[in-house]
C-alpha positions as CSV (number, residue, x, y, z in Angstrom):
1,M,5.7,-25.5,43.1
2,N,9.2,-25.2,41.7
3,G,10.4,-22.6,39.2
4,K,10.5,-24.9,36.2
5,K,6.9,-26.0,36.6
6,S,5.6,-22.5,37.1
7,K,7.5,-21.3,34.0
8,L,6.0,-24.1,32.0
9,I,2.5,-23.3,33.3
10,R,2.9,-19.6,32.4
11,R,4.1,-20.4,28.9
12,R,1.3,-23.0,28.3
13,A,-1.3,-20.5,29.6
14,R,-0.3,-18.0,26.9
15,E,-0.3,-20.6,24.2
16,L,-3.8,-21.7,25.2
17,Q,-5.0,-18.1,25.2
18,M,-3.6,-17.5,21.7
19,E,-5.1,-20.7,20.4
20,W,-8.5,-19.8,21.9
21,I,-8.5,-16.2,20.4
22,S,-7.3,-17.7,17.0
23,S,-10.3,-20.0,17.0
24,L,-12.7,-17.1,17.4
25,L,-11.2,-15.0,14.6
26,P,-12.3,-15.4,11.0
27,E,-10.3,-17.5,8.6
28,G,-7.1,-15.8,7.4
29,E,-6.7,-13.5,10.4
30,T,-3.9,-14.2,12.9
31,I,-2.9,-12.8,16.3
32,T,0.6,-12.2,17.6
33,A,1.8,-12.5,21.2
34,E,2.1,-8.7,21.3
35,K,-1.5,-8.1,20.3
36,L,-2.9,-10.8,22.6
37,D,-3.7,-8.4,25.5
38,E,-5.6,-6.1,23.2
39,A,-7.7,-9.0,21.8
40,L,-8.7,-10.4,25.2
41,P,-11.7,-9.0,27.2
42,S,-10.7,-6.3,29.7
43,D,-12.9,-7.7,32.5
44,K,-10.8,-10.0,34.6
45,Y,-13.5,-10.8,37.1
46,Y,-17.3,-11.0,37.3
47,M,-19.7,-10.8,40.3
48,S,-22.4,-13.5,40.9
49,M,-24.6,-13.7,44.0
50,G,-22.1,-11.5,45.9
51,T,-19.0,-13.5,45.0
52,L,-16.2,-12.4,42.8
53,Y,-15.1,-15.0,40.2
54,L,-12.3,-15.1,37.6
55,S,-13.6,-14.7,34.0
56,F,-13.5,-17.5,31.5
57,M,-10.2,-17.9,29.7
58,N,-8.5,-15.2,31.8
59,Y,-4.8,-15.8,32.3
60,K,-5.2,-16.5,36.0
61,W,-8.1,-18.8,35.3
62,I,-6.1,-20.9,32.8
63,E,-3.2,-21.0,35.3
64,K,-5.4,-22.4,38.0
65,K,-6.7,-25.1,35.7
66,L,-3.2,-26.0,34.4
67,K,-1.9,-26.4,38.0
68,K,-4.4,-29.2,38.4
69,D,-3.5,-30.9,35.1
70,I,-0.6,-29.5,33.0
71,N,-1.6,-31.6,29.9
72,L,-5.0,-29.9,29.4
73,K,-6.1,-29.2,25.8
74,L,-8.2,-26.3,24.6
75,E,-11.2,-28.5,24.0
76,N,-11.1,-29.8,27.6
77,L,-10.9,-26.3,29.0
78,I,-13.9,-25.1,26.9
79,N,-16.0,-28.2,27.7
80,S,-15.2,-28.0,31.4
81,N,-16.9,-24.6,31.7
82,A,-19.8,-25.3,29.3
């Protein structure tokens, strides 16, 4: 993967994370990019049946999904894991 595409994926992953956290917050509250890491869950992985998996809406998890399809929307990501 070239540098331009990876930069676009990283930027898009942060945007999707901010959009997801904003959808969980009550009306009127906003989140900034600086406070994003504090708002996200601290667990990056979970164990199931002896296998380690990436957590839902984790930065790496979103990047993996975006590598397959860069034009994913938040609704598609949420529905794909439901």
